[in-house]
C-alpha positions, 0 to 999 in steps of 0.5 A: 181910452188908452191914451198916455198922460203926462204925470198922475191926475193929481199932478196934472191938476197943478196949482188949481187944486185946493185942500178940501176941509173935513166939514166940506167933505161931510157935505158931499156924503149924501146924494145930490140931484143931478142926471135923471133916469127915465124908464120906458114902459117895457122895462118899467113893467118888469121892475121899477127904479126902486127895484133896479137902483142900488146905492153905495157909500162911495168909491175905493181905489184898487192897485193895478200891478205893472202900471208904473209910469202910466195913468193907472199907477195910482190905481183905479176907482171902483164903487164900494161893495156896500150896496143898499136900496135907495130911500124915497128921498134918494129915488126922488132925486133920480127919477126922470120927470117930463121929457127925456133928453138923450144928450143929457139924461139916462134912458132905459129901454128894451129891444123887441123880444124877437130881436134878442132871440134873433141874436141867440139864434146866431149861436154866439157860443161858436165865437166865445168858445173859439179862437175868434173870442175877443172884446169886439167881434167882427162877424158877418151874421152879427153885422146883419143883427146890428142892421136889424138892431139899428132899425129897431132902435130907430122905431124906439126914437133912438137913432144909432150908429157904429153898433157892434157886439162885444164879449167878455167874461163876467164877474167884474167890478169894471167892464171897460178894458184898456188894451194898450195898458192891459187893465180894466179902467174902473170909473171913468169918462168917455172922451170921444169928442173931447169938448171943453167941460162947459160944452160936454152936455152937447156931446153924443151919448153912448148906448149899451144893450144887454144881450146876455142871459143874465142881468148886468149893471151900469154904475155911475156918479149922477153929476155932470162934469161941470159940477165936479170942479168945485168939489175937486177944488178947481175954480170955474173958468174958460181955462179950466174948461179947456184944460179938462177937455180930456176929462180923465184927470177931472174924474180922478180928482173928484173921486180922490177928493170926494170918496164918500160921494155915493155911486149908483148901480142901475140893473139891466135885464136881458134885452134891456139897454141904456142911453147915457151921456157917458162923455159927461158922466163918471161911469162904468159897467158892472157884472160882479156876481155874474157868471159866464160871458157878458155880451153887449151891443154897444154904439152911439146915439145920433143927436141932431 
């Protein structure tokens, strides 16, 4: 995050972008089959997908003050707030079947109850209330917690690395902050490896665990990046795949061209987490309606 781009997303698309017709836009207002969601037994027992997932009618663009000349000058994209329950047909498009592939699918899991209690026994409020409060906290005791979490995740079949604890205020429609420009970024794609679009399914996934005392959500567009090219008016081919190895402009091109494509909101209760291919998926965090402080353990999944 935070890298300056030359020109707006639309300008960077150049001549590859083609006008989108009204009939074509209507065809993209319904959910399509894409990245599936798998629930482990523990979170499934707490609430199945029908109670965890909500769907909105698309996205809207919010203006961001003081961003003239930056990639945020035309605003950020966030889900519309008309959340509703999914129909049976929509749920069928999202429910994972068979074996979950961590590099390609979304998996919801739960850490052991003792590990969440261990975290709160460290009295994290001492940092939230003090001068050390920040988006990312370096603390000796939290580092010990991360080591315990790494072992617990390995027992769940989730090999992890670079785990860290993050704090920020709740009540946000976006939870991803760009410190270089001082703004939340809205729906976006991670670009840690910057693979070409046709190789994004080989990128390592991200994991986030809710350490708060209240639910938080993962919001996402359920289509892998390669499926965003055609609806954005961009022809497939090696040149386009390489050109969007920094995928931010592609994500914004799709969201601008298809504002009525639905966004999903997946609830994570305290002690629950997700693994997701965030380098191949338009996504964000969401704490709207929450109160207090949002606390997460975040890191990456090792893929052999």
